[in-house]
TORKOL-4160 file (C-alpha; in steps of 0.2 Angstrom, whole numbers, padded with zeros to 4 digits, m for minus):
250
<pt num="1" X="0226" Y="m0531" Z="0500"/>
<pt num="2" X="0226" Y="m0511" Z="0496"/>
<pt num="3" X="0244" Y="m0510" Z="0500"/>
<pt num="4" X="0249" Y="m0526" Z="0490"/>
<pt num="5" X="0240" Y="m0518" Z="0474"/>
<pt num="6" X="0248" Y="m0502" Z="0478"/>
<pt num="7" X="0265" Y="m0511" Z="0477"/>
<pt num="8" X="0261" Y="m0520" Z="0463"/>
<pt num="9" X="0255" Y="m0505" Z="0452"/>
<pt num="10" X="0271" Y="m0497" Z="0458"/>
<pt num="11" X="0283" Y="m0511" Z="0452"/>
<pt num="12" X="0275" Y="m0510" Z="0435"/>
<pt num="13" X="0276" Y="m0493" Z="0433"/>
<pt num="14" X="0294" Y="m0494" Z="0438"/>
<pt num="15" X="0296" Y="m0508" Z="0424"/>
<pt num="16" X="0287" Y="m0497" Z="0412"/>
<pt num="17" X="0299" Y="m0482" Z="0415"/>
<pt num="18" X="0314" Y="m0494" Z="0414"/>
<pt num="19" X="0309" Y="m0500" Z="0397"/>
<pt num="20" X="0307" Y="m0482" Z="0390"/>
<pt num="21" X="0326" Y="m0479" Z="0396"/>
<pt num="22" X="0332" Y="m0493" Z="0387"/>
<pt num="23" X="0322" Y="m0488" Z="0372"/>
<pt num="24" X="0328" Y="m0471" Z="0373"/>
<pt num="25" X="0346" Y="m0477" Z="0373"/>
<pt num="26" X="0341" Y="m0487" Z="0358"/>
<pt num="27" X="0333" Y="m0473" Z="0350"/>
<pt num="28" X="0349" Y="m0460" Z="0352"/>
<pt num="29" X="0362" Y="m0474" Z="0344"/>
<pt num="30" X="0350" Y="m0478" Z="0330"/>
<pt num="31" X="0348" Y="m0459" Z="0326"/>
<pt num="32" X="0367" Y="m0456" Z="0327"/>
<pt num="33" X="0371" Y="m0470" Z="0316"/>
<pt num="34" X="0357" Y="m0466" Z="0302"/>
<pt num="35" X="0361" Y="m0447" Z="0301"/>
<pt num="36" X="0375" Y="m0443" Z="0289"/>
<pt num="37" X="0391" Y="m0436" Z="0298"/>
<pt num="38" X="0391" Y="m0419" Z="0289"/>
<pt num="39" X="0371" Y="m0417" Z="0289"/>
<pt num="40" X="0363" Y="m0402" Z="0295"/>
<pt num="41" X="0346" Y="m0410" Z="0298"/>
<pt num="42" X="0342" Y="m0425" Z="0308"/>
<pt num="43" X="0328" Y="m0436" Z="0304"/>
<pt num="44" X="0320" Y="m0439" Z="0321"/>
<pt num="45" X="0311" Y="m0456" Z="0315"/>
<pt num="46" X="0322" Y="m0470" Z="0314"/>
<pt num="47" X="0320" Y="m0481" Z="0298"/>
<pt num="48" X="0312" Y="m0496" Z="0308"/>
<pt num="49" X="0302" Y="m0493" Z="0324"/>
<pt num="50" X="0307" Y="m0498" Z="0340"/>
<pt num="51" X="0298" Y="m0511" Z="0350"/>
<pt num="52" X="0294" Y="m0512" Z="0367"/>
<pt num="53" X="0294" Y="m0531" Z="0367"/>
<pt num="54" X="0297" Y="m0546" Z="0379"/>
<pt num="55" X="0316" Y="m0544" Z="0377"/>
<pt num="56" X="0316" Y="m0525" Z="0382"/>
<pt num="57" X="0305" Y="m0529" Z="0398"/>
<pt num="58" X="0319" Y="m0543" Z="0401"/>
<pt num="59" X="0332" Y="m0530" Z="0400"/>
<pt num="60" X="0323" Y="m0518" Z="0410"/>
<pt num="61" X="0322" Y="m0532" Z="0425"/>
<pt num="62" X="0339" Y="m0533" Z="0424"/>
<pt num="63" X="0343" Y="m0515" Z="0427"/>
<pt num="64" X="0331" Y="m0514" Z="0440"/>
<pt num="65" X="0338" Y="m0529" Z="0450"/>
<pt num="66" X="0356" Y="m0520" Z="0448"/>
<pt num="67" X="0351" Y="m0503" Z="0452"/>
<pt num="68" X="0337" Y="m0504" Z="0465"/>
<pt num="69" X="0339" Y="m0523" Z="0471"/>
<pt num="70" X="0322" Y="m0527" Z="0462"/>
<pt num="71" X="0320" Y="m0546" Z="0464"/>
<pt num="72" X="0325" Y="m0554" Z="0448"/>
<pt num="73" X="0324" Y="m0573" Z="0452"/>
<pt num="74" X="0309" Y="m0581" Z="0459"/>
<pt num="75" X="0295" Y="m0593" Z="0456"/>
<pt num="76" X="0293" Y="m0611" Z="0451"/>
<pt num="77" X="0299" Y="m0607" Z="0432"/>
<pt num="78" X="0314" Y="m0599" Z="0438"/>
<pt num="79" X="0319" Y="m0613" Z="0450"/>
<pt num="80" X="0317" Y="m0625" Z="0436"/>
<pt num="81" X="0327" Y="m0615" Z="0424"/>
<pt num="82" X="0341" Y="m0613" Z="0437"/>
<pt num="83" X="0341" Y="m0631" Z="0439"/>
<pt num="84" X="0349" Y="m0634" Z="0421"/>
<pt num="85" X="0337" Y="m0650" Z="0419"/>
<pt num="86" X="0346" Y="m0658" Z="0434"/>
<pt num="87" X="0335" Y="m0666" Z="0447"/>
<pt num="88" X="0347" Y="m0664" Z="0460"/>
<pt num="89" X="0349" Y="m0647" Z="0459"/>
<pt num="90" X="0330" Y="m0643" Z="0458"/>
<pt num="91" X="0328" Y="m0653" Z="0475"/>
<pt num="92" X="0341" Y="m0642" Z="0482"/>
<pt num="93" X="0334" Y="m0625" Z="0477"/>
<pt num="94" X="0316" Y="m0631" Z="0480"/>
<pt num="95" X="0321" Y="m0639" Z="0497"/>
<pt num="96" X="0328" Y="m0622" Z="0502"/>
<pt num="97" X="0313" Y="m0613" Z="0499"/>
<pt num="98" X="0302" Y="m0626" Z="0507"/>
<pt num="99" X="0312" Y="m0626" Z="0522"/>
<pt num="100" X="0310" Y="m0608" Z="0524"/>
<pt num="101" X="0292" Y="m0610" Z="0523"/>
<pt num="102" X="0291" Y="m0623" Z="0536"/>
<pt num="103" X="0302" Y="m0612" Z="0549"/>
<pt num="104" X="0290" Y="m0597" Z="0545"/>
<pt num="105" X="0274" Y="m0608" Z="0548"/>
<pt num="106" X="0282" Y="m0615" Z="0565"/>
<pt num="107" X="0285" Y="m0597" Z="0570"/>
<pt num="108" X="0266" Y="m0593" Z="0567"/>
<pt num="109" X="0270" Y="m0583" Z="0552"/>
<pt num="110" X="0262" Y="m0584" Z="0535"/>
<pt num="111" X="0273" Y="m0596" Z="0526"/>
<pt num="112" X="0271" Y="m0589" Z="0509"/>
<pt num="113" X="0288" Y="m0581" Z="0503"/>
<pt num="114" X="0288" Y="m0565" Z="0493"/>
<pt num="115" X="0299" Y="m0562" Z="0478"/>
<pt num="116" X="0313" Y="m0553" Z="0488"/>
<pt num="117" X="0313" Y="m0568" Z="0500"/>
<pt num="118" X="0314" Y="m0581" Z="0487"/>
<pt num="119" X="0328" Y="m0571" Z="0477"/>
<pt num="120" X="0339" Y="m0571" Z="0494"/>
<pt num="121" X="0336" Y="m0589" Z="0498"/>
<pt num="122" X="0340" Y="m0595" Z="0480"/>
<pt num="123" X="0356" Y="m0584" Z="0479"/>
<pt num="124" X="0362" Y="m0591" Z="0496"/>
<pt num="125" X="0358" Y="m0609" Z="0490"/>
<pt num="126" X="0369" Y="m0605" Z="0474"/>
<pt num="127" X="0382" Y="m0598" Z="0483"/>
<pt num="128" X="0384" Y="m0613" Z="0494"/>
<pt num="129" X="0383" Y="m0626" Z="0479"/>
<pt num="130" X="0397" Y="m0616" Z="0471"/>
<pt num="131" X="0407" Y="m0615" Z="0487"/>
<pt num="132" X="0406" Y="m0634" Z="0488"/>
<pt num="133" X="0414" Y="m0637" Z="0471"/>
<pt num="134" X="0428" Y="m0649" Z="0475"/>
<pt num="135" X="0432" Y="m0658" Z="0459"/>
<pt num="136" X="0448" Y="m0657" Z="0450"/>
<pt num="137" X="0453" Y="m0639" Z="0445"/>
<pt num="138" X="0438" Y="m0632" Z="0454"/>
<pt num="139" X="0447" Y="m0617" Z="0459"/>
<pt num="140" X="0452" Y="m0613" Z="0441"/>
<pt num="141" X="0434" Y="m0616" Z="0436"/>
<pt num="142" X="0428" Y="m0605" Z="0450"/>
<pt num="143" X="0438" Y="m0591" Z="0444"/>
<pt num="144" X="0433" Y="m0594" Z="0426"/>
<pt num="145" X="0415" Y="m0593" Z="0429"/>
<pt num="146" X="0417" Y="m0577" Z="0440"/>
<pt num="147" X="0426" Y="m0570" Z="0426"/>
<pt num="148" X="0415" Y="m0574" Z="0413"/>
<pt num="149" X="0399" Y="m0570" Z="0423"/>
<pt num="150" X="0406" Y="m0552" Z="0427"/>
<pt num="151" X="0409" Y="m0550" Z="0408"/>
<pt num="152" X="0391" Y="m0556" Z="0404"/>
<pt num="153" X="0384" Y="m0545" Z="0418"/>
<pt num="154" X="0392" Y="m0529" Z="0411"/>
<pt num="155" X="0386" Y="m0533" Z="0394"/>
<pt num="156" X="0370" Y="m0536" Z="0401"/>
<pt num="157" X="0369" Y="m0519" Z="0410"/>
<pt num="158" X="0373" Y="m0508" Z="0394"/>
<pt num="159" X="0360" Y="m0495" Z="0393"/>
<pt num="160" X="0353" Y="m0499" Z="0376"/>
<pt num="161" X="0353" Y="m0518" Z="0382"/>
<pt num="162" X="0359" Y="m0524" Z="0364"/>
<pt num="163" X="0357" Y="m0543" Z="0369"/>
<pt num="164" X="0339" Y="m0540" Z="0376"/>
<pt num="165" X="0338" Y="m0550" Z="0392"/>
<pt num="166" X="0357" Y="m0551" Z="0393"/>
<pt num="167" X="0370" Y="m0564" Z="0392"/>
<pt num="168" X="0374" Y="m0580" Z="0401"/>
<pt num="169" X="0386" Y="m0587" Z="0390"/>
<pt num="170" X="0402" Y="m0584" Z="0378"/>
<pt num="171" X="0404" Y="m0591" Z="0361"/>
<pt num="172" X="0420" Y="m0597" Z="0355"/>
<pt num="173" X="0423" Y="m0601" Z="0337"/>
<pt num="174" X="0419" Y="m0622" Z="0334"/>
<pt num="175" X="0436" Y="m0624" Z="0325"/>
<pt num="176" X="0446" Y="m0616" Z="0339"/>
<pt num="177" X="0438" Y="m0625" Z="0352"/>
<pt num="178" X="0439" Y="m0642" Z="0343"/>
<pt num="179" X="0458" Y="m0639" Z="0342"/>
<pt num="180" X="0459" Y="m0634" Z="0361"/>
<pt num="181" X="0449" Y="m0650" Z="0366"/>
<pt num="182" X="0461" Y="m0660" Z="0356"/>
<pt num="183" X="0475" Y="m0655" Z="0368"/>
<pt num="184" X="0479" Y="m0660" Z="0386"/>
<pt num="185" X="0485" Y="m0644" Z="0393"/>
<pt num="186" X="0477" Y="m0637" Z="0409"/>
<pt num="187" X="0465" Y="m0625" Z="0400"/>
<pt num="188" X="0458" Y="m0640" Z="0390"/>
<pt num="189" X="0457" Y="m0651" Z="0406"/>
<pt num="190" X="0449" Y="m0637" Z="0418"/>
<pt num="191" X="0435" Y="m0635" Z="0404"/>
<pt num="192" X="0432" Y="m0653" Z="0403"/>
<pt num="193" X="0429" Y="m0654" Z="0422"/>
<pt num="194" X="0419" Y="m0638" Z="0422"/>
<pt num="195" X="0407" Y="m0646" Z="0409"/>
<pt num="196" X="0407" Y="m0663" Z="0417"/>
<pt num="197" X="0403" Y="m0656" Z="0434"/>
<pt num="198" X="0389" Y="m0644" Z="0429"/>
<pt num="199" X="0398" Y="m0628" Z="0431"/>
<pt num="200" X="0397" Y="m0625" Z="0412"/>
<pt num="201" X="0385" Y="m0630" Z="0399"/>
<pt num="202" X="0394" Y="m0633" Z="0382"/>
<pt num="203" X="0384" Y="m0632" Z="0367"/>
<pt num="204" X="0392" Y="m0636" Z="0350"/>
<pt num="205" X="0391" Y="m0632" Z="0333"/>
<pt num="206" X="0379" Y="m0616" Z="0336"/>
<pt num="207" X="0376" Y="m0607" Z="0321"/>
<pt num="208" X="0375" Y="m0589" Z="0321"/>
<pt num="209" X="0381" Y="m0575" Z="0309"/>
<pt num="210" X="0386" Y="m0587" Z="0296"/>
<pt num="211" X="0398" Y="m0595" Z="0309"/>
<pt num="212" X="0399" Y="m0611" Z="0321"/>
<pt num="213" X="0401" Y="m0607" Z="0339"/>
<pt num="214" X="0404" Y="m0618" Z="0354"/>
<pt num="215" X="0393" Y="m0609" Z="0367"/>
<pt num="216" X="0399" Y="m0610" Z="0384"/>
<pt num="217" X="0384" Y="m0606" Z="0395"/>
<pt num="218" X="0385" Y="m0603" Z="0414"/>
<pt num="219" X="0376" Y="m0614" Z="0425"/>
<pt num="220" X="0360" Y="m0610" Z="0433"/>
<pt num="221" X="0369" Y="m0608" Z="0450"/>
<pt num="222" X="0381" Y="m0596" Z="0443"/>
<pt num="223" X="0367" Y="m0585" Z="0435"/>
<pt num="224" X="0358" Y="m0585" Z="0451"/>
<pt num="225" X="0374" Y="m0580" Z="0461"/>
<pt num="226" X="0379" Y="m0566" Z="0449"/>
<pt num="227" X="0361" Y="m0560" Z="0444"/>
<pt num="228" X="0363" Y="m0565" Z="0427"/>
<pt num="229" X="0347" Y="m0570" Z="0416"/>
<pt num="230" X="0342" Y="m0587" Z="0415"/>
<pt num="231" X="0336" Y="m0587" Z="0397"/>
<pt num="232" X="0347" Y="m0594" Z="0385"/>
<pt num="233" X="0354" Y="m0587" Z="0367"/>
<pt num="234" X="0362" Y="m0570" Z="0373"/>
<pt num="235" X="0381" Y="m0573" Z="0372"/>
<pt num="236" X="0399" Y="m0564" Z="0369"/>
<pt num="237" X="0410" Y="m0568" Z="0355"/>
<pt num="238" X="0426" Y="m0573" Z="0362"/>
<pt num="239" X="0441" Y="m0584" Z="0358"/>
<pt num="240" X="0452" Y="m0597" Z="0364"/>
<pt num="241" X="0466" Y="m0584" Z="0369"/>
<pt num="242" X="0453" Y="m0575" Z="0380"/>
<pt num="243" X="0447" Y="m0592" Z="0387"/>
<pt num="244" X="0465" Y="m0596" Z="0392"/>
<pt num="245" X="0469" Y="m0581" Z="0401"/>
<pt num="246" X="0452" Y="m0582" Z="0411"/>
<pt num="247" X="0457" Y="m0599" Z="0416"/>
<pt num="248" X="0475" Y="m0596" Z="0419"/>
<pt num="249" X="0472" Y="m0581" Z="0430"/>
<pt num="250" X="0469" Y="m0594" Z="0444"/>
């Protein structure tokens, strides 16, 4: 119990320091932005105070996962979020965890799985699910999700974490998306199959910044596979030309 408590305290301290790092980067950017170009003095107090809120903690967890392999996805809540309200996906993920617990019990070991073990099992199952995609245009969809996941990952790992918990989606202007889906070219078809088979979740008419967007959210298995946040809301602004280049790379 003493060793467990020590590890918990160490993890909490690592998280605190990672949050400070995010805030320091935000501070540096804000001070530089608020200081006049030819000013001889610098006001070290930003106009709006920095807040160490939940989004900063989420960003810190993403950074710790990338830099030090700290577990990011574990626990029942993450299993539910990664399932995208799909009962079959939930059973796949939960079943993989239960199967490992049963194996440990038969071996005379404590069946409980620590966060790192859960993370590994869930990532492996997510990779299996993606690898088994065999629907029409599945290779193009696989390439699309890999490219978008890489872009979301790069954005999520920015030192100042401008998107908080990070991104798991791209946003295409709604008008552009509507025009694309009215055609029957291969990009539109690949996207329709991606949505139909749950590789991507489309959220239409999403309002932000006085614009309407079509959000293409990466599915739970893709987020698990690539170490992305499971939280919704963070997205990268893109256009149909960018989407087309991602699909046609396959």
